[in-house]
C-alpha positions in Angstrom: 0.0 0.0 0.0 1.5 3.4 -1.0 1.1 6.5 1.1 -0.4 9.7 -0.5 2.2 12.2 -1.6 3.1 14.9 0.9 2.7 18.5 -0.3 6.3 19.2 0.8 7.6 16.2 -1.1 9.4 17.4 -4.3 8.5 14.2 -6.2 4.8 15.0 -5.7 5.1 18.0 -8.0 3.9 17.2 -11.6 6.5 17.5 -14.3 6.5 20.7 -16.3 4.9 22.9 -13.6 6.5 26.3 -13.4 7.8 27.1 -9.9 9.4 30.5 -10.5 7.5 33.7 -11.2 7.4 35.0 -14.8 10.0 37.7 -15.8 9.5 40.9 -17.7 10.0 40.4 -21.4 12.1 43.6 -21.5 14.3 43.7 -18.4 13.8 40.2 -16.8 12.6 41.7 -13.4 9.6 39.9 -11.8 6.3 40.7 -13.7 3.8 42.9 -12.1 0.3 41.5 -12.8 -1.0 45.0 -13.5 1.5 45.5 -16.4 1.8 41.9 -17.6 4.0 40.8 -19.4 6.1 43.7 -18.2 7.3 44.7 -14.7 6.3 48.4 -14.9 4.6 51.1 -17.0 8.1 52.2 -18.0 9.0 48.8 -19.7 5.6 48.8 -21.3 6.1 52.3 -22.7 9.6 51.4 -24.0 8.2 48.4 -25.8 5.3 50.4 -27.3 7.8 53.0 -28.5 9.8 50.3 -30.2 6.7 49.2 -32.1 5.9 52.8 -33.1 9.4 53.5 -34.3 9.3 50.3 -36.5 12.0 48.3 -34.6 9.6 45.4 -34.4 7.5 44.0 -37.2 5.2 41.1 -38.0 6.4 39.0 -40.9 4.2 39.0 -44.0 4.2 37.9 -47.6 2.7 41.2 -48.7 5.1 43.9 -50.0 5.5 47.0 -47.8 3.0 49.9 -48.6 5.8 52.1 -50.0 6.9 49.4 -52.4 3.4 49.2 -54.1 3.0 51.1 -57.4 0.7 54.0 -57.3 -1.0 55.2 -60.6 -2.4 58.4 -59.1 -0.7 61.6 -60.2 1.4 63.4 -57.7 -0.1 66.4 -55.9 1.4 69.7 -57.2 3.7 71.5 -54.8 1.9 74.5 -53.4 5.1 76.6 -53.2 5.7 76.2 -57.0 2.3 77.6 -57.9 2.3 81.3 -58.7 
């Protein structure tokens, strides 16, 4: 007859269960639930700024918008009009 596993027994823990707390994806400090997956508003803002500046991108098979041909005529330069 086997005895039930003790909660303090290490072998009682199922394999693959995470024991440590998650870390901030930017600076590796412990994650704050309010800012998850970041540790603070600062790390969240830095990451958002990187997206806005184009440092991150999502892979796609479509050509970038500036590479598409545009058949519309260019707008005249207001400074060149007399």
